[in-house]
N, C-alpha and C positions, 0 to 999 in steps of 0.2 A: 279630413286631411285631403289635400289635393294629390293628384297623381305625380306632380313634380316633387313633392316632399318624399313620397314613398319611393320614387325612383332614385332619389339622392341617397336615401337610407340604404336601399339595396345595393347601390353602387359602392357606398362606403363599406358595407359588409363584405362585398366581393373583393374590394381592394385589401381589406384587412386579411381575408382568407388567403389571398395570393401572397401577402407579406409573410404570414405565419408559415405557409408552405415553403417559401424560399429560405427562411431562417432555419427551419427544421432540416431541410435537405442540404444546405450549403454552409452553415455555420459549424466550424470545427472547434469543439469545446474540449480538446485534449488538454491535460494538465500542463503540458509544455507551453501552451499558448496563453495560459492564465496569468493574471497579476499575482504577485507573491502572496498576498493576503488571501485571495480566492483559492490559490493552490494549496496553501496550508489548511484551510477549512475543508477543501475537497479531500485531501489526503487523510486528515483526521477522521472525517466522517466515513470514508471508504474503509480505512484500516479497522475502525471500530466495528464494522459490520461483517468482518470476515469470520468464516467458520474454519477452525483448525482441522487439518487433514484433508480439506476439500478444496483448497486453493493452491495453485501451483506457481512456481517461479515464473513461468512463461506468462501466466495470467497477470501477475504483478507488473511485469514490464509492459504488457499490452494495455492494462487499465490505468497504471500510474505513471508510465513513462520511465525514463532513466532515473535511477536512484541518485540522491544527493551524495551519499557515501556508500561504499560497499566493501565487504570483506568476503573472502572465500578460501576454503582449504579442502583438499582431497586427502582423506586418511583411511587407509585400509578399504579402498573401494567405496567409501561413504563420502558423499559430496555435501559439504557444509557451506551454506551461503547466507550471508546476512545483508539485507538491504535496509538502508536508512533513508527515510523520507521526512522532509521538514514538515512539522505539524504545530510548532509553537515558536513564535518570535521571541528572541531573547535580547539581541543587541543589533543595532543598525550599523553594521560594519562592512556590508557587501559580501560577507562570507557566510556559508552555512556550516555550522559546527554541530558536532554530535549531540550536544545538550539541547539543540533546537529540533531534534528529530524524534521519531518513533522508529523502532526497528522491527523487522520481520525476519525470523529465523526459518530457513528452509533446510531440511535434511532430505537428500535425494529428491530434490525438486518439490517436496510437499511442505506446506506451511505447518510448522510445529509450535511456534510461539510468536507472539507480538506484544509489545509494550513500549512505554516511553523509554528513551535511551538511558535515562538515569537508572533504570533497572538492568541494563546490559552489563553482564559480567566479563565479557571478552570472549572471543572465539575459542581460545585455548581452554578456558574454563568450561565452556559448553561442550567441547569435544571430550574433555576428561570426564565430565558428568555422564555424557552419552555412552562412553566406553564402559564406565562402571555399571551403569544401568543395563547395558546390553550384556555384559558378562554375568550380571546377576540373573537376568532372564534366562540365559543359556544354561547356567549351573543350577538354577532354582534353589539358591542358598540365600540366607539373610545377607544383606549388604555388609554387615560388620565383619563377617568372616573373610571378605575379600582382602582386607588390609592386614591380616595376621600372617 
């Protein structure tokens, strides 16, 4: 091989290296800038990799951006927040509905539960369950005696 061919190969590799460095440093791949199909896939993959109790509300906003739907309530100094992120396409109507989402439940800013929205019981139901379980843990009684 001649020096001319080798120099062109090295030049091409250098140009490729510069291109990769520029993409890594300047390309913003936040979920807000993604196409809807890419964002759904990203949300689905990210949510499915979460560890309960080790992920916070602030991390969710930082990593996934603004939620598509949200609910929140403060009850007896306990903060309940539910974030819905689109994870599956259902209908092309320009709107994101709850059935197209997965939800993440945060209690006092810690992730407690996540699932497809079809399994979501509603925030009032979650608060009731939490209150009963919390009362059970404080009284150390079987849960059946709480309703008598």
